[in-house]
C-alpha positions, 0 to 999 in steps of 0.5 A: 779941663786939664792940668795945662788949662790950670797952669795957663790960668795960673800964668795969667795971674802972674802978669807982674812976673816974667815967666822964664819957663815951665815944666809940667805944673811948675813955673820958673819966674823972675819977679821983683825981689820985694814980691814974697813967695806967699804972694806968688803961691796965693796967686798961683793957688787961685781957683779959676772961675770955671773950676769952682771947688777945685782945691789947688793949694796944699791946705786942701790936700791936708784937709783931704788927707786928714779926712782919709786918716779919720775915716781909716781910724773909724774903720779900724775902730769899727772892725775892733768893735765888730770883733768884740761884739762877735766874741761877746755874742759867742760867749752869750750863746755858750752861756745860753747853751750851758743853761739849757743843759742844766736842770731847772732846779738845783738841789746840790752844789755843782762846782762846774756850774759855779765856775761857769757862772760866777766870777767871785763871791765877796763876804761882808759882815752884813751882806755878801755879793755875787759877781757873775761872768755876765757882768751882773752883780747881786747883793744879798743881805745877811 
């Protein structure tokens, strides 16, 4: 099947028009002034029975272009998600390494440890909360 075969099939669908000439995949026709452009396009856009599934009209192109754009967006999002995940894994490994280096029992205040592990401490009248950099929050009743 070639584009010439498709053009010949389209020419046969336009029997009611006078084909003046054709250039590559375009036709120049003389038609009744009452014949609409949409009708001509519909006739030329008919898929031959021997080429089922072949999209000849622009709406098929739009669907394919939309799918390509959707898949591109999904790939970009996957790349962003991968970078975010890799960064989170790096932070977790750093935190694990830091924790392994610490003594198991803390007996004195360690400012470095506090800065590495805690985002903030909020004091209320009846309790306080500790927000860790890992995203964990602990509430302690007073």
